[in-house]
C-alpha positions in Angstrom: 10.1 -2.9 -18.1 8.3 -2.5 -21.4 4.6 -3.2 -21.8 3.1 -4.5 -25.1 -0.6 -4.2 -25.6 -2.2 -7.1 -27.4 -5.8 -7.8 -28.2 -7.3 -10.3 -25.9 -7.9 -12.8 -28.8 -4.2 -12.6 -29.8 -3.1 -13.2 -26.2 -5.5 -16.1 -25.8 -4.1 -17.6 -29.0 -0.5 -17.3 -27.7 -1.5 -19.1 -24.5 -3.2 -21.9 -26.5 -0.2 -22.3 -28.7 2.1 -22.4 -25.7 0.0 -25.1 -24.2 0.1 -27.2 -27.4 3.9 -26.7 -27.6 4.4 -27.8 -24.0 2.2 -30.9 -24.6 4.1 -31.8 -27.8 7.5 -31.4 -26.0 6.2 -33.6 -23.1 5.2 -36.3 -25.5 8.5 -36.1 -27.4 10.4 -36.3 -24.1 8.4 -39.4 -23.1 9.1 -41.0 -26.5 12.8 -40.3 -26.4 13.0 -41.6 -22.8 11.3 -44.9 -23.8 13.6 -45.3 -26.8 16.8 -44.4 -25.0 16.1 -46.1 -21.7 17.4 -49.5 -22.9 20.3 -47.9 -24.8 21.8 -45.8 -21.9 24.2 -47.4 -19.4 22.7 -47.6 -15.9 25.5 -45.4 -14.5 24.8 -42.6 -16.9 21.1 -42.9 -16.3 21.7 -42.5 -12.6 23.7 -39.3 -13.2 21.0 -37.9 -15.5 18.3 -38.7 -13.0 20.3 -37.0 -10.3 20.7 -33.9 -12.5 17.0 -33.9 -13.2 16.2 -34.0 -9.5 18.6 -31.1 -8.8 17.0 -29.0 -11.6 13.5 -29.8 -10.3 14.6 -28.6 -6.9 15.8 -25.3 -8.5 19.5 -26.0 -8.2 20.4 -25.5 -11.8 23.8 -24.2 -12.9 24.9 -22.4 -16.0 27.6 -24.0 -18.2 29.5 -22.4 -21.0 29.9 -25.4 -23.3 29.6 -29.2 -23.7 33.0 -29.8 -22.2 31.9 -28.2 -18.9 28.6 -30.1 -19.1 30.3 -33.5 -19.5 32.6 -32.7 -16.6 29.6 -31.7 -14.5 27.7 -34.9 -15.2 30.8 -37.0 -14.5 31.1 -35.3 -11.1 27.6 -36.3 -10.1 
């Protein structure tokens, strides 16, 4: 494992930037969910919610492409 030495101020700035990015992503996700909620079919929404619960439980899987992803979502 490689170790990189950073000044404390640079490391602190990286952590602050990461927190801002995570907040922005969270807000973006909420906005997209609000917009898309009424446009997504209930059956697809159930599949995506199930996939989200599985990922939250640490049961994620690796897929090679969108074709595999679509097949996976259909199988839920």
